[in-house]
N, CA, C and O of each residue as an XYZ file, in Angstrom:
428
protein
N       0.834     -1.171      0.000
C       0.000      0.000      0.000
C       0.888      1.247      0.000
O       1.835      1.337      0.782
N       0.588      2.194     -0.863
C       1.358      3.432     -0.953
C       0.942      4.393      0.154
O      -0.234      4.458      0.511
N       1.906      5.143      0.702
C       1.547      6.116      1.738
C       0.668      7.218      1.155
O       0.826      7.609     -0.002
N      -0.248      7.705      1.961
C      -1.125      8.788      1.544
C      -0.372     10.102      1.670
O       0.282     10.358      2.681
N      -0.464     10.922      0.654
C       0.172     12.232      0.685
C      -0.800     13.240      1.283
O      -1.930     13.385      0.816
N      -0.354     13.922      2.304
C      -1.195     14.909      2.958
C      -0.989     16.251      2.265
O       0.140     16.721      2.124
N      -2.086     16.861      1.837
C      -2.023     18.196      1.260
C      -2.522     19.178      2.306
O      -3.683     19.126      2.711
N      -1.659     20.061      2.736
C      -2.022     21.050      3.735
C      -2.686     22.244      3.062
O      -2.435     22.533      1.892
N      -3.522     22.922      3.809
C      -4.171     24.125      3.295
C      -3.620     25.388      3.931
O      -4.027     26.500      3.593
N      -2.679     25.201      4.867
C      -2.042     26.349      5.509
C      -0.562     26.054      5.706
O      -0.170     24.931      6.023
N       0.241     27.075      5.514
C       1.684     26.989      5.743
C       2.051     28.070      6.749
O       1.743     29.245      6.554
N       2.709     27.663      7.819
C       3.146     28.596      8.850
C       4.661     28.687      8.821
O       5.355     27.670      8.806
N       5.167     29.909      8.813
C       6.607     30.146      8.858
C       6.884     31.054     10.048
O       6.380     32.175     10.124
N       7.702     30.546     10.982
C       8.065     31.312     12.170
C       9.457     31.920     11.963
O      10.438     31.205     11.758
N       9.518     33.232     12.020
C      10.792     33.945     11.929
C      11.269     34.167     13.357
O      10.562     34.753     14.177
N      12.479     33.691     13.642
C      12.962     33.595     15.014
C      14.456     33.872     15.071
O      15.094     34.133     14.050
N      15.004     33.812     16.279
C      16.449     33.870     16.476
C      16.767     33.167     17.788
O      15.912     33.074     18.669
N      17.977     32.679     17.917
C      18.416     31.987     19.132
C      18.414     32.958     20.315
O      18.690     34.147     20.158
N      18.100     32.433     21.495
C      18.133     33.237     22.701
C      16.960     34.179     22.871
O      17.011     35.088     23.699
N      15.912     33.978     22.107
C      14.735     34.846     22.145
C      13.626     34.129     22.914
O      13.034     33.176     22.407
N      13.344     34.585     24.134
C      12.313     33.958     24.948
C      10.932     34.036     24.332
O      10.167     33.074     24.404
N      10.596     35.174     23.722
C       9.298     35.290     23.044
C       9.205     34.294     21.891
O       8.133     33.753     21.621
N      10.330     34.051     21.210
C      10.354     33.089     20.108
C      10.084     31.674     20.630
O       9.362     30.903     19.998
N      10.662     31.340     21.778
C      10.435     30.022     22.377
C       8.956     29.837     22.707
O       8.396     28.769     22.457
N       8.326     30.856     23.259
C       6.901     30.795     23.585
C       6.070     30.666     22.314
O       5.123     29.881     22.267
N       6.418     31.429     21.289
C       5.692     31.366     20.018
C       5.778     29.964     19.421
O       4.774     29.411     18.972
N       6.984     29.391     19.418
C       7.165     28.041     18.871
C       6.334     27.035     19.671
O       5.707     26.154     19.084
N       6.321     27.153     20.983
C       5.521     26.258     21.822
C       4.043     26.348     21.424
O       3.376     25.322     21.293
N       3.534     27.554     21.235
C       2.132     27.727     20.854
C       1.828     27.107     19.494
O       0.775     26.498     19.307
N       2.743     27.261     18.553
C       2.566     26.650     17.227
C       2.567     25.123     17.344
O       1.727     24.452     16.745
N       3.499     24.584     18.107
C       3.596     23.120     18.266
C       2.355     22.546     18.961
O       1.905     21.452     18.619
N       1.805     23.274     19.929
C       0.590     22.809     20.603
C      -0.567     22.734     19.614
O      -1.339     21.775     19.631
N      -0.689     23.735     18.759
C      -1.756     23.718     17.757
C      -1.538     22.595     16.760
O      -2.496     21.940     16.348
N      -0.294     22.361     16.367
C      -0.006     21.327     15.370
C      -0.322     19.934     15.901
O      -0.538     19.019     15.106
N      -0.355     19.745     17.194
C      -0.762     18.461     17.763
C      -2.231     18.174     17.479
O      -2.638     17.014     17.417
N      -3.030     19.231     17.304
C      -4.468     19.086     17.099
C      -4.907     19.153     15.652
O      -5.956     18.616     15.295
N      -4.123     19.804     14.819
C      -4.534     19.935     13.410
C      -3.301     20.065     12.521
O      -2.294     20.649     12.922
N      -3.387     19.517     11.314
C      -2.214     19.522     10.435
C      -2.031     20.845      9.688
O      -2.995     21.483      9.264
N      -0.783     21.227      9.542
C      -0.389     22.328      8.673
C       1.095     22.194      8.415
O       1.820     21.559      9.182
N       1.533     22.788      7.343
C       2.955     22.787      7.004
C       3.646     23.836      7.877
O       3.120     24.931      8.077
N       4.823     23.493      8.393
C       5.516     24.398      9.308
C       6.992     24.481      8.974
O       7.636     23.479      8.662
N       7.518     25.704      9.047
C       8.955     25.921      8.849
C       9.393     27.058      9.766
O       8.602     27.925     10.137
N      10.675     27.028     10.119
C      11.270     28.109     10.902
C      12.390     28.738     10.100
O      13.091     28.059      9.350
N      12.552     30.038     10.264
C      13.662     30.752      9.640
C      14.366     31.562     10.719
O      13.791     32.479     11.306
N      15.618     31.206     10.966
C      16.448     31.963     11.901
C      16.951     33.189     11.148
O      17.744     33.070     10.214
N      16.491     34.357     11.555
C      16.841     35.563     10.806
C      18.319     35.923     10.915
O      18.810     36.754     10.150
N      19.033     35.309     11.856
C      20.459     35.595     12.008
C      21.320     34.725     11.089
O      22.517     34.969     10.938
N      20.711     33.719     10.482
C      21.418     32.861      9.525
C      21.733     33.689      8.285
O      20.876     34.419      7.788
N      22.949     33.578      7.791
C      23.381     34.354      6.619
C      22.436     34.156      5.437
O      22.196     35.094      4.676
N      21.900     32.952      5.276
C      20.998     32.674      4.159
C      19.675     33.423      4.279
O      18.937     33.546      3.302
N      19.376     33.919      5.468
C      18.107     34.616      5.693
C      18.290     36.116      5.921
O      17.474     36.761      6.579
N      19.358     36.650      5.374
C      19.681     38.069      5.592
C      18.533     38.999      5.190
O      18.283     39.999      5.863
N      17.853     38.681      4.123
C      16.755     39.556      3.689
C      15.660     39.621      4.755
O      15.036     40.664      4.946
N      15.429     38.501      5.448
C      14.430     38.487      6.517
C      14.949     39.238      7.746
O      14.164     39.860      8.463
N      16.248     39.187      7.995
C      16.821     39.950      9.109
C      16.594     41.435      8.878
O      16.259     42.168      9.808
N      16.776     41.876      7.648
C      16.574     43.281      7.318
C      15.142     43.731      7.600
O      14.907     44.888      7.946
N      14.194     42.818      7.453
C      12.788     43.136      7.657
C      12.367     42.987      9.120
O      11.649     43.833      9.652
N      12.819     41.901      9.773
C      12.275     41.525     11.078
C      13.263     41.568     12.252
O      12.966     41.033     13.320
N      14.424     42.192     12.071
C      15.441     42.151     13.123
C      14.913     42.577     14.499
O      15.301     41.998     15.514
N      14.047     43.567     14.540
C      13.558     44.070     15.822
C      12.133     43.617     16.130
O      11.512     44.113     17.070
N      11.617     42.678     15.343
C      10.221     42.269     15.497
C      10.008     40.806     15.859
O       8.869     40.423     16.131
N      11.040     39.967     15.878
C      10.817     38.547     16.133
C      10.247     38.338     17.528
O      10.561     39.088     18.452
N       9.420     37.333     17.676
C       8.990     36.392     16.666
C       7.900     36.979     15.764
O       7.078     37.789     16.192
N       7.923     36.547     14.518
C       6.882     36.887     13.555
C       6.422     35.571     12.945
O       7.239     34.731     12.567
N       5.111     35.400     12.853
C       4.555     34.194     12.262
C       3.775     34.572     11.018
O       2.853     35.386     11.076
N       4.150     33.974      9.882
C       3.401     34.137      8.644
C       2.487     32.929      8.494
O       2.922     31.791      8.672
N       1.232     33.173      8.170
C       0.272     32.112      7.903
C      -0.222     32.320      6.476
O      -0.829     33.343      6.158
N       0.049     31.325      5.612
C      -0.296     31.421      4.201
C      -1.343     30.392      3.811
O      -1.389     29.295      4.367
N      -2.166     30.750      2.867
C      -3.058     29.792      2.230
C      -2.255     29.001      1.205
O      -1.429     29.562      0.485
N      -2.506     27.686      1.143
C      -1.777     26.813      0.238
C      -2.779     25.926     -0.494
O      -3.731     25.430      0.108
N      -2.564     25.730     -1.780
C      -3.393     24.811     -2.542
C      -2.485     23.897     -3.362
O      -1.547     24.364     -4.008
N      -2.764     22.611     -3.334
C      -1.939     21.608     -4.020
C      -0.466     21.728     -3.650
O       0.414     21.537     -4.490
N      -0.208     22.046     -2.386
C       1.160     22.118     -1.903
C       1.900     23.385     -2.253
O       3.077     23.525     -1.921
N       1.228     24.322     -2.925
C       1.880     25.557     -3.342
C       1.147     26.762     -2.760
O      -0.080     26.746     -2.654
N       1.887     27.811     -2.381
C       1.216     29.019     -1.902
C       0.312     29.573     -2.998
O       0.594     29.417     -4.186
N      -0.768     30.216     -2.590
C      -1.657     30.824     -3.570
C      -0.912     31.886     -4.361
O      -1.162     32.050     -5.555
N       0.004     32.612     -3.717
C       0.897     33.526     -4.416
C       2.316     33.003     -4.276
O       2.589     32.178     -3.404
N       3.210     33.466     -5.112
C       4.565     32.913     -5.155
C       5.459     33.373     -4.009
O       6.530     32.802     -3.802
N       5.046     34.388     -3.264
C       5.897     34.866     -2.181
C       5.073     35.013     -0.901
O       3.891     34.672     -0.873
N       5.693     35.513      0.134
C       5.016     35.614      1.421
C       4.297     36.942      1.624
O       3.879     37.241      2.743
N       4.141     37.740      0.585
C       3.476     39.028      0.757
C       1.993     38.860      1.041
O       1.360     39.779      1.561
N       1.427     37.706      0.711
C       0.008     37.472      0.975
C      -0.240     36.897      2.364
O      -1.390     36.693      2.751
N       0.810     36.638      3.105
C       0.682     35.972      4.404
C       0.005     36.868      5.428
O       0.198     38.083      5.454
N      -0.790     36.227      6.267
C      -1.298     36.884      7.469
C      -0.139     36.875      8.461
O       0.612     35.902      8.521
N       0.014     37.935      9.234
C       1.188     38.036     10.105
C       0.772     38.269     11.553
O      -0.112     39.072     11.852
N       1.438     37.543     12.434
C       1.288     37.748     13.867
C       2.658     38.162     14.398
O       3.678     37.587     14.020
N       2.674     39.161     15.274
C       3.932     39.704     15.796
C       4.029     39.527     17.306
O       3.031     39.615     18.021
N       5.236     39.278     17.772
C       5.649     39.310     19.180
C       4.945     38.287     20.062
O       5.418     37.158     20.192
N       3.846     38.656     20.657
C       3.120     37.783     21.592
C       1.807     37.372     20.952
O       0.946     38.208     20.678
N       1.663     36.070     20.716
C       0.402     35.576     20.170
C       0.094     34.219     20.778
O       0.986     33.424     21.073
N      -1.189     33.984     20.953
C      -1.647     32.772     21.617
C      -1.934     31.665     20.599
O      -2.010     31.906     19.394
N      -2.087     30.470     21.113
C      -2.473     29.344     20.277
C      -3.811     29.626     19.595
O      -4.006     29.267     18.434
N      -4.722     30.265     20.310
C      -6.038     30.583     19.743
C      -5.931     31.596     18.606
O      -6.643     31.482     17.609
N      -5.055     32.578     18.745
C      -4.867     33.562     17.674
C      -4.264     32.902     16.441
O      -4.630     33.230     15.312
N      -3.341     31.973     16.659
C      -2.754     31.243     15.531
C      -3.839     30.437     14.832
O      -3.933     30.442     13.605
N      -4.654     29.750     15.616
C      -5.714     28.919     15.032
C      -6.702     29.761     14.224
O      -7.163     29.322     13.171
N      -7.029     30.948     14.695
C      -7.914     31.837     13.935
C      -7.314     32.168     12.572
O      -8.026     32.187     11.568
N      -6.005     32.429     12.534
C      -5.351     32.744     11.266
C      -5.300     31.530     10.343
O      -5.469     31.666      9.131
N      -5.067     30.341     10.908
C      -5.074     29.109     10.113
C      -6.468     28.890      9.541
O      -6.607     28.529      8.372
N      -7.500     29.104     10.350
C      -8.878     28.971      9.868
C      -9.121     29.891      8.672
O      -9.695     29.470      7.668
N      -8.688     31.139      8.781
C      -8.865     32.104      7.690
C      -8.099     31.670      6.438
O      -8.613     31.785      5.325
N      -6.895     31.182      6.614
C      -6.093     30.722      5.472
C      -6.779     29.547      4.771
O      -6.814     29.474      3.542
N      -7.318     28.635      5.571
C      -7.989     27.470      4.990
C      -9.288     27.846      4.299
O      -9.649     27.216      3.305
N     -10.002     28.846      4.788
C     -11.223     29.311      4.144
C     -10.925     29.855      2.755
O     -11.720     29.698      1.828
N      -9.783     30.489      2.627
C      -9.382     31.082      1.342
C      -9.188     29.994      0.280
O      -9.364     30.244     -0.913
N      -8.828     28.798      0.718
C      -8.571     27.689     -0.198
C      -9.861     26.944     -0.519
O     -10.054     26.486     -1.646
N     -10.733     26.826      0.458
C     -11.940     26.002      0.322
C     -12.870     26.493     -0.767
O     -13.923     25.899     -0.994
């Protein structure tokens, strides 16, 4: 039997940096939500040289969470400019509200 491929309707990207207590709390909230419902998740350390463009944008704002609508494994738009954004302190419930909105956009 072939494994079933899961197609997510939301993609969450957490922009973070090491040693950031708010980032640790944000990641915990995202992980708690992911235990209850599926979504694609990635982290970007803004201090990593490969993420310099994100450092220029979010150096003083981390944690920042982008929530994107996704269809057939691809963002509805090619970049993250369409993402819903949560800044600094956000709860699991606030994240879930944004995921709900992203999924509605796909449905």
